[in-house]
The first five atom37 places (N, CA, C, CB, O) and aatype in JSON, in Angstrom:
{
  "aatype": [12, 16, 9, 2, 6, 10, 5, 3, 6, 9, 9, 6, 6, 13, 15, 3, 13, 3, 3, 17, 12, 3, 11, 18, 5, 10, 10, 9, 3, 10, 7, 2, 16, 10, 6, 14, 10, 14, 6, 0, 18, 11, 11, 6, 15, 2, 10, 9, 6, 7, 4, 5, 15, 1, 19, 17, 10, 5, 0, 3, 18, 19, 3, 7, 11, 9, 6, 10, 15, 0, 6, 15, 3, 0, 10, 9, 19, 11, 7, 9, 9, 0, 10, 10, 9, 1, 19, 10, 15, 7, 8, 16, 14, 5, 6, 9, 10, 3, 15, 6, 10, 18, 13, 9, 3, 6, 9, 7, 10, 11, 3, 8, 10, 15, 14, 16, 1, 15, 2, 7, 10, 10, 0, 12, 19, 11, 5, 9, 1, 12, 18, 0, 10, 0, 13, 11, 12, 11, 2, 6, 6, 15],
  "atom_mask": [
    [1, 1, 1, 1, 1],
    [1, 1, 1, 1, 1],
    [1, 1, 1, 1, 1],
    [1, 1, 1, 1, 1],
    [1, 1, 1, 1, 1],
    [1, 1, 1, 1, 1],
    [1, 1, 1, 1, 1],
    [1, 1, 1, 1, 1],
    [1, 1, 1, 1, 1],
    [1, 1, 1, 1, 1],
    [1, 1, 1, 1, 1],
    [1, 1, 1, 1, 1],
    [1, 1, 1, 1, 1],
    [1, 1, 1, 1, 1],
    [1, 1, 1, 1, 1],
    [1, 1, 1, 1, 1],
    [1, 1, 1, 1, 1],
    [1, 1, 1, 1, 1],
    [1, 1, 1, 1, 1],
    [1, 1, 1, 1, 1],
    [1, 1, 1, 1, 1],
    [1, 1, 1, 1, 1],
    [1, 1, 1, 1, 1],
    [1, 1, 1, 1, 1],
    [1, 1, 1, 1, 1],
    [1, 1, 1, 1, 1],
    [1, 1, 1, 1, 1],
    [1, 1, 1, 1, 1],
    [1, 1, 1, 1, 1],
    [1, 1, 1, 1, 1],
    [1, 1, 1, 0, 1],
    [1, 1, 1, 1, 1],
    [1, 1, 1, 1, 1],
    [1, 1, 1, 1, 1],
    [1, 1, 1, 1, 1],
    [1, 1, 1, 1, 1],
    [1, 1, 1, 1, 1],
    [1, 1, 1, 1, 1],
    [1, 1, 1, 1, 1],
    [1, 1, 1, 1, 1],
    [1, 1, 1, 1, 1],
    [1, 1, 1, 1, 1],
    [1, 1, 1, 1, 1],
    [1, 1, 1, 1, 1],
    [1, 1, 1, 1, 1],
    [1, 1, 1, 1, 1],
    [1, 1, 1, 1, 1],
    [1, 1, 1, 1, 1],
    [1, 1, 1, 1, 1],
    [1, 1, 1, 0, 1],
    [1, 1, 1, 1, 1],
    [1, 1, 1, 1, 1],
    [1, 1, 1, 1, 1],
    [1, 1, 1, 1, 1],
    [1, 1, 1, 1, 1],
    [1, 1, 1, 1, 1],
    [1, 1, 1, 1, 1],
    [1, 1, 1, 1, 1],
    [1, 1, 1, 1, 1],
    [1, 1, 1, 1, 1],
    [1, 1, 1, 1, 1],
    [1, 1, 1, 1, 1],
    [1, 1, 1, 1, 1],
    [1, 1, 1, 0, 1],
    [1, 1, 1, 1, 1],
    [1, 1, 1, 1, 1],
    [1, 1, 1, 1, 1],
    [1, 1, 1, 1, 1],
    [1, 1, 1, 1, 1],
    [1, 1, 1, 1, 1],
    [1, 1, 1, 1, 1],
    [1, 1, 1, 1, 1],
    [1, 1, 1, 1, 1],
    [1, 1, 1, 1, 1],
    [1, 1, 1, 1, 1],
    [1, 1, 1, 1, 1],
    [1, 1, 1, 1, 1],
    [1, 1, 1, 1, 1],
    [1, 1, 1, 0, 1],
    [1, 1, 1, 1, 1],
    [1, 1, 1, 1, 1],
    [1, 1, 1, 1, 1],
    [1, 1, 1, 1, 1],
    [1, 1, 1, 1, 1],
    [1, 1, 1, 1, 1],
    [1, 1, 1, 1, 1],
    [1, 1, 1, 1, 1],
    [1, 1, 1, 1, 1],
    [1, 1, 1, 1, 1],
    [1, 1, 1, 0, 1],
    [1, 1, 1, 1, 1],
    [1, 1, 1, 1, 1],
    [1, 1, 1, 1, 1],
    [1, 1, 1, 1, 1],
    [1, 1, 1, 1, 1],
    [1, 1, 1, 1, 1],
    [1, 1, 1, 1, 1],
    [1, 1, 1, 1, 1],
    [1, 1, 1, 1, 1],
    [1, 1, 1, 1, 1],
    [1, 1, 1, 1, 1],
    [1, 1, 1, 1, 1],
    [1, 1, 1, 1, 1],
    [1, 1, 1, 1, 1],
    [1, 1, 1, 1, 1],
    [1, 1, 1, 1, 1],
    [1, 1, 1, 1, 1],
    [1, 1, 1, 0, 1],
    [1, 1, 1, 1, 1],
    [1, 1, 1, 1, 1],
    [1, 1, 1, 1, 1],
    [1, 1, 1, 1, 1],
    [1, 1, 1, 1, 1],
    [1, 1, 1, 1, 1],
    [1, 1, 1, 1, 1],
    [1, 1, 1, 1, 1],
    [1, 1, 1, 1, 1],
    [1, 1, 1, 1, 1],
    [1, 1, 1, 1, 1],
    [1, 1, 1, 0, 1],
    [1, 1, 1, 1, 1],
    [1, 1, 1, 1, 1],
    [1, 1, 1, 1, 1],
    [1, 1, 1, 1, 1],
    [1, 1, 1, 1, 1],
    [1, 1, 1, 1, 1],
    [1, 1, 1, 1, 1],
    [1, 1, 1, 1, 1],
    [1, 1, 1, 1, 1],
    [1, 1, 1, 1, 1],
    [1, 1, 1, 1, 1],
    [1, 1, 1, 1, 1],
    [1, 1, 1, 1, 1],
    [1, 1, 1, 1, 1],
    [1, 1, 1, 1, 1],
    [1, 1, 1, 1, 1],
    [1, 1, 1, 1, 1],
    [1, 1, 1, 1, 1],
    [1, 1, 1, 1, 1],
    [1, 1, 1, 1, 1],
    [1, 1, 1, 1, 1],
    [1, 1, 1, 1, 1]
  ],
  "atom_positions": [
    [[6.0, 105.55, 38.86], [5.49, 104.56, 37.93], [4.72, 103.51, 38.63], [6.6, 103.95, 37.16], [5.06, 103.12, 39.74]],
    [[3.63, 103.01, 37.98], [2.87, 101.96, 38.61], [3.59, 100.54, 38.27], [1.32, 102.01, 38.09], [4.45, 100.44, 37.4]],
    [[3.19, 99.62, 38.95], [3.69, 98.2, 38.8], [3.59, 97.77, 37.21], [2.74, 97.16, 39.78], [4.53, 97.24, 36.62]],
    [[2.39, 98.06, 36.61], [2.03, 97.64, 35.28], [2.88, 98.5, 34.38], [0.47, 97.78, 34.98], [3.39, 97.98, 33.39]],
    [[3.04, 99.62, 34.62], [4.18, 100.56, 33.61], [5.61, 99.85, 33.92], [4.29, 102.53, 34.13], [6.32, 99.61, 32.95]],
    [[5.97, 99.59, 34.94], [7.22, 98.99, 35.11], [7.21, 97.64, 34.41], [7.55, 98.86, 36.57], [8.21, 97.34, 33.75]],
    [[6.29, 96.9, 34.48], [6.27, 95.51, 33.75], [6.29, 95.74, 32.27], [4.96, 94.61, 34.13], [6.94, 94.96, 31.57]],
    [[5.61, 96.77, 31.71], [5.52, 96.97, 30.33], [7.0, 97.46, 29.83], [4.33, 98.02, 30.02], [7.47, 97.07, 28.76]],
    [[7.68, 98.35, 30.72], [8.95, 98.69, 30.42], [9.88, 97.36, 30.24], [9.45, 99.62, 31.51], [10.55, 97.21, 29.22]],
    [[9.88, 96.55, 31.12], [10.84, 95.36, 31.0], [10.29, 94.6, 29.87], [10.96, 94.43, 32.34], [11.11, 94.03, 29.15]],
    [[8.94, 94.47, 29.55], [8.56, 93.58, 28.33], [9.28, 94.24, 27.14], [6.88, 93.5, 28.04], [9.89, 93.52, 26.35]],
    [[9.25, 95.58, 26.98], [9.79, 96.36, 25.9], [11.27, 96.13, 25.9], [9.44, 97.85, 26.03], [11.83, 95.95, 24.81]],
    [[11.94, 96.12, 26.98], [13.48, 95.91, 26.93], [13.72, 94.45, 26.44], [14.21, 96.15, 28.45], [14.6, 94.29, 25.59]],
    [[13.1, 93.49, 26.84], [13.3, 92.05, 26.45], [12.83, 91.98, 25.13], [12.59, 91.01, 27.34], [13.53, 91.18, 24.5]],
    [[11.96, 92.45, 24.45], [11.47, 92.32, 23.07], [12.66, 92.86, 22.09], [10.03, 93.2, 22.88], [12.61, 92.57, 20.89]],
    [[13.66, 93.59, 22.57], [14.59, 93.94, 21.71], [15.5, 92.77, 21.44], [15.25, 95.07, 22.19], [16.38, 93.01, 20.62]],
    [[15.49, 91.59, 21.95], [16.32, 90.44, 21.72], [15.44, 89.24, 21.31], [17.16, 90.12, 23.0], [14.45, 88.9, 21.97]],
    [[15.83, 88.65, 20.25], [15.09, 87.45, 19.86], [15.75, 86.1, 20.55], [15.1, 87.35, 18.22], [15.1, 85.13, 20.95]],
    [[17.25, 86.24, 20.59], [17.88, 85.0, 21.13], [17.93, 85.01, 22.7], [19.34, 84.84, 20.55], [18.19, 86.03, 23.35]],
    [[17.67, 83.79, 23.23], [17.52, 83.68, 24.64], [18.86, 83.79, 25.24], [16.83, 82.41, 25.04], [18.88, 84.04, 26.45]],
    [[20.14, 83.63, 24.55], [21.45, 83.91, 25.11], [21.51, 85.34, 25.6], [22.55, 83.65, 24.08], [21.9, 85.67, 26.72]],
    [[21.05, 86.26, 24.54], [20.97, 87.74, 24.68], [20.12, 87.88, 25.89], [20.36, 88.52, 23.38], [20.56, 88.56, 26.82]],
    [[19.07, 87.38, 25.97], [18.14, 87.63, 27.19], [18.68, 87.21, 28.65], [16.8, 86.82, 26.93], [18.37, 87.75, 29.72]],
    [[19.49, 86.18, 28.47], [20.08, 85.66, 29.67], [21.28, 86.8, 30.04], [20.68, 84.05, 29.41], [21.5, 87.18, 31.19]],
    [[21.91, 87.21, 29.01], [22.9, 88.14, 29.3], [22.32, 89.58, 30.08], [23.6, 88.45, 27.89], [22.83, 90.17, 31.04]],
    [[21.05, 89.9, 29.29], [20.4, 91.09, 29.9], [20.03, 90.74, 31.26], [19.17, 91.56, 29.12], [20.17, 91.66, 32.08]],
    [[19.56, 89.56, 31.73], [19.3, 89.32, 33.13], [20.56, 89.36, 34.02], [18.63, 87.99, 33.26], [20.55, 90.0, 35.07]],
    [[21.73, 88.64, 33.58], [22.98, 88.82, 34.36], [23.38, 90.43, 34.64], [24.17, 88.07, 33.52], [23.77, 90.87, 35.73]],
    [[23.2, 91.19, 33.4], [23.56, 92.45, 33.66], [22.84, 93.24, 34.44], [23.7, 93.01, 32.67], [23.39, 94.2, 34.97]],
    [[21.37, 92.96, 34.66], [20.59, 93.58, 35.46], [20.92, 93.13, 36.95], [19.23, 93.35, 35.03], [21.02, 93.93, 37.87]],
    [[21.08, 91.77, 37.07], [21.5, 91.35, 38.36], [22.91, 92.11, 38.83], [0.0, 0.0, 0.0], [23.02, 92.5, 39.99]],
    [[23.83, 92.27, 37.97], [24.91, 93.03, 38.47], [24.67, 94.49, 38.64], [26.01, 92.85, 37.64], [25.63, 95.16, 39.0]],
    [[23.61, 95.02, 38.44], [23.22, 96.42, 38.98], [22.63, 96.5, 40.41], [22.17, 97.02, 38.05], [22.35, 97.6, 40.88]],
    [[22.45, 95.39, 41.07], [21.93, 95.23, 42.25], [22.92, 95.68, 43.19], [21.51, 93.94, 42.46], [24.06, 95.27, 43.0]],
    [[22.66, 96.61, 44.37], [23.44, 97.07, 45.3], [23.9, 95.72, 46.2], [22.65, 98.21, 46.09], [23.02, 94.89, 46.44]],
    [[25.12, 95.5, 46.63], [25.41, 94.48, 47.31], [24.52, 94.52, 48.8], [26.95, 94.47, 47.42], [24.44, 95.55, 49.48]],
    [[23.92, 93.28, 49.15], [23.18, 93.3, 50.31], [24.11, 93.45, 51.65], [22.35, 92.04, 50.32], [25.11, 92.75, 51.71]],
    [[23.81, 94.3, 52.67], [24.5, 94.39, 53.75], [24.54, 93.14, 54.52], [24.04, 95.41, 54.46], [23.55, 92.46, 54.76]],
    [[25.94, 92.81, 54.96], [26.15, 91.62, 55.64], [24.94, 91.21, 56.74], [27.53, 91.79, 56.34], [24.39, 90.12, 56.86]],
    [[24.7, 92.44, 57.48], [23.53, 92.07, 58.48], [22.29, 91.4, 58.04], [23.05, 93.25, 59.09], [21.62, 90.7, 58.79]],
    [[22.01, 91.64, 56.78], [20.78, 91.01, 56.11], [20.96, 89.67, 55.57], [20.3, 91.83, 54.99], [19.97, 89.02, 55.22]],
    [[22.2, 89.18, 55.46], [22.54, 87.89, 55.08], [22.36, 86.84, 56.11], [23.84, 87.88, 54.66], [23.31, 86.16, 56.5]],
    [[21.09, 86.7, 56.58], [20.97, 85.91, 57.8], [20.06, 84.77, 57.34], [20.37, 86.76, 59.07], [19.47, 84.85, 56.26]],
    [[19.92, 83.71, 58.15], [18.99, 82.58, 57.79], [17.55, 82.95, 57.61], [19.04, 81.54, 58.83], [16.8, 82.42, 56.79]],
    [[17.24, 83.88, 58.43], [15.81, 84.37, 58.11], [15.3, 84.93, 56.92], [15.52, 85.25, 58.9], [14.13, 84.89, 56.52]],
    [[16.4, 85.52, 56.31], [16.2, 86.22, 55.04], [16.35, 85.2, 53.82], [17.26, 87.43, 54.91], [15.96, 85.58, 52.71]],
    [[16.88, 83.97, 53.97], [17.09, 83.15, 52.88], [15.65, 82.72, 52.32], [18.0, 81.94, 53.3], [14.77, 82.38, 53.12]],
    [[15.45, 82.74, 51.1], [14.22, 82.2, 50.58], [14.22, 80.67, 50.45], [13.94, 82.82, 49.25], [15.17, 80.09, 49.92]],
    [[13.23, 80.07, 50.91], [13.12, 78.66, 50.89], [12.59, 78.2, 49.56], [12.26, 78.18, 52.01], [11.67, 78.83, 49.03]],
    [[13.11, 77.18, 49.02], [12.52, 76.66, 47.56], [13.48, 77.1, 46.63], [0.0, 0.0, 0.0], [13.32, 76.62, 45.51]],
    [[14.44, 77.88, 46.77], [15.51, 78.21, 45.76], [16.71, 77.26, 45.72], [16.03, 79.59, 46.02], [17.23, 76.88, 46.76]],
    [[17.1, 76.91, 44.66], [18.19, 76.04, 44.64], [19.35, 76.92, 44.74], [18.24, 75.13, 43.42], [20.39, 76.33, 45.03]],
    [[19.42, 78.07, 44.6], [20.58, 79.13, 44.78], [20.22, 79.58, 46.22], [20.58, 80.5, 43.58], [19.19, 79.24, 46.8]],
    [[21.22, 80.42, 46.74], [21.01, 81.22, 47.97], [20.48, 82.41, 47.56], [22.24, 81.46, 48.79], [21.13, 83.09, 46.77]],
    [[19.37, 82.81, 47.97], [18.89, 84.17, 47.81], [18.33, 84.8, 49.23], [17.75, 84.14, 46.67], [17.44, 84.31, 49.92]],
    [[18.96, 85.86, 49.46], [18.59, 86.72, 50.47], [17.64, 87.75, 50.0], [19.72, 87.3, 51.04], [17.82, 88.36, 48.95]],
    [[16.54, 87.96, 50.84], [15.62, 89.06, 50.54], [15.34, 89.85, 51.95], [14.2, 88.44, 49.85], [15.19, 89.3, 53.04]],
    [[15.3, 91.02, 51.74], [15.12, 92.08, 52.84], [14.04, 92.84, 52.34], [16.4, 93.02, 53.15], [14.0, 93.24, 51.18]],
    [[12.99, 93.08, 53.34], [11.81, 94.08, 52.93], [11.81, 95.05, 54.18], [10.19, 93.27, 52.68], [11.84, 94.64, 55.34]],
    [[11.76, 96.26, 53.85], [11.6, 97.18, 54.99], [10.49, 98.19, 54.63], [12.97, 97.92, 55.33], [10.38, 98.63, 53.49]],
    [[9.66, 98.55, 55.66], [8.37, 99.4, 55.43], [8.87, 100.89, 55.62], [7.07, 99.01, 56.56], [9.11, 101.32, 56.75]],
    [[8.99, 101.52, 54.67], [9.33, 103.01, 54.77], [8.11, 103.95, 54.23], [10.72, 103.32, 53.89], [7.73, 103.82, 53.06]],
    [[7.58, 104.8, 55.02], [6.77, 105.65, 54.52], [5.58, 105.01, 53.78], [7.5, 106.48, 53.73], [5.22, 105.5, 52.71]],
    [[4.89, 103.84, 54.35], [3.83, 103.17, 53.7], [4.18, 102.47, 52.41], [0.0, 0.0, 0.0], [3.29, 102.14, 51.63]],
    [[5.54, 102.22, 52.15], [5.71, 101.52, 51.04], [6.88, 100.39, 51.29], [6.02, 102.51, 49.9], [7.67, 100.61, 52.21]],
    [[6.99, 99.33, 50.62], [7.79, 98.26, 50.81], [9.05, 98.58, 49.86], [7.01, 96.89, 50.5], [9.0, 98.69, 48.63]],
    [[10.12, 98.7, 50.64], [11.52, 98.72, 49.92], [12.12, 97.37, 50.11], [12.57, 99.88, 50.51], [12.31, 96.9, 51.23]],
    [[12.42, 96.75, 48.98], [13.15, 95.58, 49.0], [14.62, 95.52, 48.4], [12.37, 94.68, 48.36], [14.96, 96.29, 47.51]],
    [[15.4, 94.65, 48.88], [16.5, 94.48, 48.79], [16.97, 93.14, 48.68], [16.94, 95.05, 49.61], [16.45, 92.35, 49.46]],
    [[17.96, 92.64, 47.8], [18.2, 91.21, 47.85], [19.38, 91.04, 47.26], [17.21, 90.37, 47.24], [19.93, 91.94, 46.63]],
    [[19.94, 89.75, 47.44], [21.24, 89.19, 46.77], [21.36, 87.81, 46.47], [22.36, 89.45, 47.55], [20.78, 87.03, 47.23]],
    [[22.0, 87.36, 45.54], [21.91, 85.85, 45.43], [23.4, 85.61, 44.9], [20.61, 85.26, 44.33], [24.14, 86.5, 44.48]],
    [[23.73, 84.23, 45.0], [25.11, 83.8, 44.63], [25.03, 83.27, 43.24], [25.7, 82.7, 45.61], [26.05, 82.85, 42.7]],
    [[23.89, 83.26, 42.63], [23.76, 82.84, 41.18], [23.34, 84.03, 40.21], [22.69, 81.68, 41.07], [22.38, 84.77, 40.45]],
    [[24.14, 84.14, 39.09], [24.06, 85.21, 38.24], [22.61, 85.47, 37.7], [25.0, 84.98, 37.17], [22.02, 86.55, 37.81]],
    [[22.12, 84.37, 37.1], [20.7, 84.42, 36.47], [19.69, 84.67, 37.7], [20.32, 82.92, 35.63], [18.8, 85.51, 37.55]],
    [[19.78, 84.09, 38.69], [18.87, 84.31, 39.79], [18.89, 85.64, 40.3], [19.13, 83.44, 40.85], [17.82, 86.22, 40.54]],
    [[20.15, 86.26, 40.51], [20.34, 87.62, 40.77], [19.63, 88.74, 39.69], [21.85, 87.79, 40.83], [19.19, 89.84, 40.01]],
    [[19.64, 88.25, 38.51], [18.95, 88.91, 37.59], [17.38, 89.0, 37.9], [0.0, 0.0, 0.0], [16.77, 90.07, 37.98]],
    [[16.79, 87.73, 38.05], [15.45, 87.66, 38.14], [15.01, 88.36, 39.54], [15.02, 86.17, 38.02], [13.93, 88.95, 39.58]],
    [[15.75, 88.31, 40.55], [15.43, 89.13, 41.8], [15.43, 90.77, 41.59], [16.55, 88.74, 42.94], [14.66, 91.58, 42.11]],
    [[16.46, 91.04, 40.71], [16.41, 92.36, 40.27], [15.28, 92.76, 39.53], [17.45, 92.62, 39.56], [14.87, 93.92, 39.67]],
    [[14.72, 91.99, 38.76], [13.47, 92.35, 38.03], [12.27, 92.47, 38.9], [13.18, 91.34, 36.98], [11.37, 93.3, 38.74]],
    [[12.33, 91.63, 39.77], [11.13, 91.5, 40.88], [11.31, 92.78, 41.65], [11.24, 90.09, 41.97], [10.26, 93.37, 41.9]],
    [[12.48, 93.35, 42.1], [12.73, 94.36, 42.84], [12.29, 95.71, 42.1], [14.13, 94.27, 43.2], [11.73, 96.65, 42.66]],
    [[12.64, 95.64, 40.82], [12.44, 96.86, 40.04], [10.98, 97.01, 39.85], [13.18, 96.83, 38.68], [10.5, 98.14, 39.82]],
    [[10.17, 95.86, 39.71], [8.89, 95.98, 39.59], [8.15, 96.46, 40.87], [8.43, 94.78, 39.13], [7.42, 97.45, 40.87]],
    [[8.4, 95.67, 41.99], [7.67, 95.69, 43.16], [8.08, 96.72, 44.25], [7.72, 94.4, 43.69], [7.25, 97.25, 44.99]],
    [[9.56, 97.0, 44.31], [9.87, 97.74, 45.38], [9.33, 99.34, 45.24], [11.42, 97.61, 45.54], [9.16, 99.9, 44.16]],
    [[9.13, 99.85, 46.38], [8.55, 101.2, 46.37], [7.0, 101.29, 46.2], [0.0, 0.0, 0.0], [6.48, 102.39, 46.04]],
    [[6.36, 100.27, 46.24], [4.83, 100.28, 46.27], [4.31, 99.82, 47.56], [4.22, 99.39, 45.18], [4.93, 99.09, 48.34]],
    [[3.14, 100.29, 47.74], [2.36, 99.87, 48.97], [2.16, 98.28, 49.08], [0.91, 100.59, 48.94], [2.3, 97.59, 48.07]],
    [[1.85, 97.77, 50.16], [1.53, 96.41, 50.39], [0.37, 96.2, 49.63], [1.35, 96.06, 51.81], [0.34, 95.1, 49.08]],
    [[-0.6, 96.92, 49.45], [-2.01, 96.5, 48.85], [-1.67, 96.49, 47.38], [-3.35, 97.59, 49.22], [-2.17, 95.58, 46.72]],
    [[-0.81, 97.47, 46.69], [-0.35, 97.54, 45.26], [0.17, 96.18, 44.91], [0.77, 98.66, 45.01], [-0.23, 95.56, 43.92]],
    [[1.17, 95.69, 45.83], [1.78, 94.4, 45.8], [1.02, 93.27, 45.6], [2.41, 94.18, 46.86], [1.17, 92.46, 44.69]],
    [[0.02, 93.22, 46.69], [-0.87, 92.1, 46.75], [-1.88, 92.04, 45.53], [-1.63, 92.17, 48.07], [-2.32, 90.98, 45.09]],
    [[-2.22, 93.32, 45.0], [-3.21, 93.34, 43.94], [-2.5, 93.14, 42.71], [-4.0, 94.61, 43.89], [-3.23, 92.97, 41.73]],
    [[-1.23, 93.12, 42.51], [-0.61, 93.06, 41.22], [-0.55, 91.66, 40.53], [0.73, 93.59, 41.36], [-0.34, 90.64, 41.19]],
    [[-0.71, 91.66, 39.32], [-0.65, 90.38, 38.43], [0.8, 90.51, 37.75], [-1.99, 90.32, 37.2], [1.02, 91.45, 36.99]],
    [[1.71, 89.63, 38.0], [2.94, 89.69, 37.59], [3.02, 89.13, 36.09], [3.78, 88.98, 38.57], [3.56, 88.04, 35.93]],
    [[2.61, 89.71, 35.17], [2.36, 89.28, 33.8], [3.63, 89.36, 32.97], [1.25, 90.13, 33.17], [3.69, 88.81, 31.87]],
    [[4.66, 90.05, 33.5], [5.8, 90.29, 32.58], [6.87, 88.99, 32.57], [6.56, 91.68, 33.07], [7.79, 88.86, 31.76]],
    [[6.53, 88.07, 33.64], [7.21, 86.89, 33.66], [6.95, 86.09, 32.52], [6.95, 86.2, 34.8], [7.89, 85.58, 31.9]],
    [[5.61, 85.9, 32.13], [5.22, 85.14, 31.08], [5.58, 85.79, 29.76], [3.83, 84.87, 31.19], [6.2, 85.19, 28.88]],
    [[5.12, 87.14, 29.66], [5.37, 87.89, 28.49], [6.77, 87.99, 27.98], [4.91, 89.13, 28.71], [6.98, 88.08, 26.77]],
    [[7.68, 87.98, 28.81], [9.08, 87.97, 28.3], [9.59, 86.53, 28.13], [10.03, 88.77, 29.27], [10.75, 86.35, 27.77]],
    [[8.79, 85.52, 28.38], [9.2, 84.11, 28.09], [9.93, 83.53, 29.2], [0.0, 0.0, 0.0], [10.31, 82.36, 29.1]],
    [[10.16, 84.16, 30.2], [11.12, 83.83, 31.43], [10.62, 82.22, 31.85], [10.87, 85.1, 32.88], [11.39, 81.27, 31.8]],
    [[9.41, 82.14, 32.21], [8.86, 80.82, 32.78], [9.33, 79.71, 31.94], [7.28, 80.78, 32.85], [9.63, 78.63, 32.43]],
    [[9.39, 80.01, 30.55], [9.45, 78.8, 29.64], [10.94, 78.63, 29.52], [8.68, 78.99, 28.14], [11.29, 77.59, 28.98]],
    [[11.88, 79.46, 29.91], [13.33, 79.29, 29.6], [14.08, 79.15, 31.05], [13.92, 80.64, 28.69], [15.28, 79.37, 31.21]],
    [[13.21, 78.76, 32.04], [13.89, 78.34, 33.25], [13.85, 76.96, 33.71], [13.45, 79.05, 34.24], [12.73, 76.45, 33.73]],
    [[14.81, 76.27, 34.07], [14.75, 75.06, 34.53], [13.59, 74.79, 35.58], [16.0, 74.8, 35.02], [13.17, 75.79, 36.15]],
    [[13.12, 73.76, 35.85], [12.22, 73.6, 36.89], [12.55, 74.02, 38.23], [11.9, 72.38, 36.95], [11.71, 74.59, 38.93]],
    [[13.77, 73.76, 38.65], [14.23, 74.27, 40.11], [14.28, 75.71, 40.16], [15.67, 73.75, 40.54], [13.95, 76.33, 41.17]],
    [[14.79, 76.39, 38.89], [14.67, 78.0, 39.05], [13.23, 78.43, 38.75], [15.7, 78.82, 37.99], [12.92, 79.54, 39.18]],
    [[12.38, 77.79, 38.12], [10.99, 78.05, 38.02], [10.41, 78.23, 39.57], [10.26, 76.81, 37.18], [9.82, 79.22, 40.01]],
    [[10.72, 77.12, 40.21], [10.27, 77.01, 41.63], [10.74, 78.14, 42.45], [10.75, 75.75, 42.25], [10.0, 78.7, 43.25]],
    [[12.14, 78.51, 42.22], [12.7, 79.53, 43.02], [12.02, 80.9, 42.67], [0.0, 0.0, 0.0], [11.76, 81.72, 43.54]],
    [[11.77, 81.08, 41.47], [11.01, 82.27, 40.97], [9.72, 82.45, 41.8], [10.66, 82.11, 39.43], [9.49, 83.49, 42.41]],
    [[8.93, 81.44, 41.78], [7.73, 81.41, 42.47], [7.79, 81.55, 44.06], [7.1, 80.17, 42.1], [6.93, 82.09, 44.75]],
    [[8.94, 80.97, 44.49], [9.12, 81.31, 45.94], [9.63, 82.69, 46.26], [10.06, 80.36, 46.55], [9.29, 83.23, 47.31]],
    [[10.44, 83.31, 45.41], [10.79, 84.69, 45.56], [9.27, 85.56, 45.56], [11.89, 85.13, 44.26], [9.01, 86.3, 46.51]],
    [[8.52, 85.44, 44.65], [7.15, 85.96, 44.39], [6.39, 85.94, 45.67], [6.4, 85.14, 43.31], [5.83, 86.92, 46.18]],
    [[6.43, 84.58, 46.21], [5.51, 84.36, 47.39], [6.18, 85.0, 48.56], [5.21, 82.79, 47.69], [5.47, 85.6, 49.37]],
    [[7.43, 84.95, 48.73], [7.81, 85.73, 49.87], [7.66, 87.11, 49.86], [9.03, 85.53, 50.16], [7.32, 87.66, 50.9]],
    [[7.89, 87.86, 48.72], [7.4, 89.3, 48.55], [5.97, 89.55, 48.95], [7.54, 89.74, 47.11], [5.58, 90.48, 49.67]],
    [[5.21, 88.58, 48.38], [3.68, 88.78, 48.86], [3.51, 88.59, 50.33], [2.67, 87.74, 48.15], [2.72, 89.3, 50.95]],
    [[4.24, 87.63, 50.94], [4.02, 87.44, 52.27], [4.56, 88.66, 53.13], [4.64, 86.15, 52.65], [4.0, 88.99, 54.17]],
    [[5.59, 89.25, 52.68], [6.18, 90.5, 53.25], [4.85, 91.59, 53.31], [7.56, 91.08, 52.18], [4.46, 92.2, 54.31]],
    [[4.29, 91.63, 51.95], [3.42, 92.71, 51.71], [2.26, 92.47, 52.6], [3.01, 92.84, 50.23], [1.87, 93.45, 53.24]],
    [[1.6, 91.26, 52.77], [0.62, 90.95, 53.65], [0.92, 91.23, 55.22], [0.32, 89.55, 53.41], [0.06, 91.75, 55.92]],
    [[2.08, 90.9, 55.68], [2.55, 91.19, 57.01], [2.55, 92.6, 57.2], [3.87, 90.66, 57.27], [2.11, 92.98, 58.28]],
    [[2.98, 93.55, 56.3], [3.09, 94.79, 56.53], [1.71, 95.54, 56.65], [3.9, 95.28, 55.56], [1.41, 96.47, 57.4]],
    [[0.95, 94.89, 55.69], [-0.57, 95.45, 55.61], [-1.21, 95.04, 56.91], [-1.5, 94.81, 54.29], [-1.86, 95.92, 57.48]],
    [[-1.12, 93.85, 57.48], [-1.88, 93.52, 58.55], [-1.42, 94.44, 59.83], [-1.74, 91.99, 58.79], [-2.2, 94.9, 60.66]],
    [[-0.08, 94.61, 59.82], [0.64, 95.35, 61.08], [0.26, 96.79, 60.82], [2.41, 95.17, 61.16], [0.05, 97.47, 61.83]],
    [[0.15, 97.34, 59.68], [-0.28, 98.61, 59.61], [-1.79, 98.78, 59.96], [0.03, 99.1, 58.3], [-2.14, 99.76, 60.62]],
    [[-2.74, 97.81, 59.52], [-4.04, 98.0, 59.95], [-4.15, 97.98, 61.48], [-4.89, 96.98, 59.35], [-4.94, 98.76, 62.02]],
    [[-3.5, 97.25, 62.11], [-3.48, 97.07, 63.55], [-3.21, 98.43, 64.33], [-2.4, 96.01, 63.9], [-3.69, 98.69, 65.43]],
    [[-2.41, 99.23, 63.62], [-1.74, 100.43, 64.46], [-2.65, 101.55, 64.28], [-0.19, 100.88, 63.96], [-2.41, 102.64, 64.81]]
  ]
}
């Protein structure tokens, strides 16, 4: 599936709920589906700067695609990173760099996050794009 198809799928899932309490529950449920991050990846260098909660993000370059894994100590944040992984993991660095993450606005996520969580979301997206750029540059050199 393309990044946009995955985003549309998420928008569809969230459109089933009118109440934000239900949407938060969906986020928490999504976060609970994340595989636990191996302890080896829970290191300082994988912590995302700018997040109020602790979020570890690991990016691996496998067969030309970026595989993302992450964990957070906060339920809602874990759900947010689960959404980002679902949309962006398994795509090429260029696809990630070219993507416009419109699902965040479409599902109303940005409007229903505290300013600190909103900053954390931006920090997560920025970090994923930085990994994509680094893998792209490294790949072009070899």
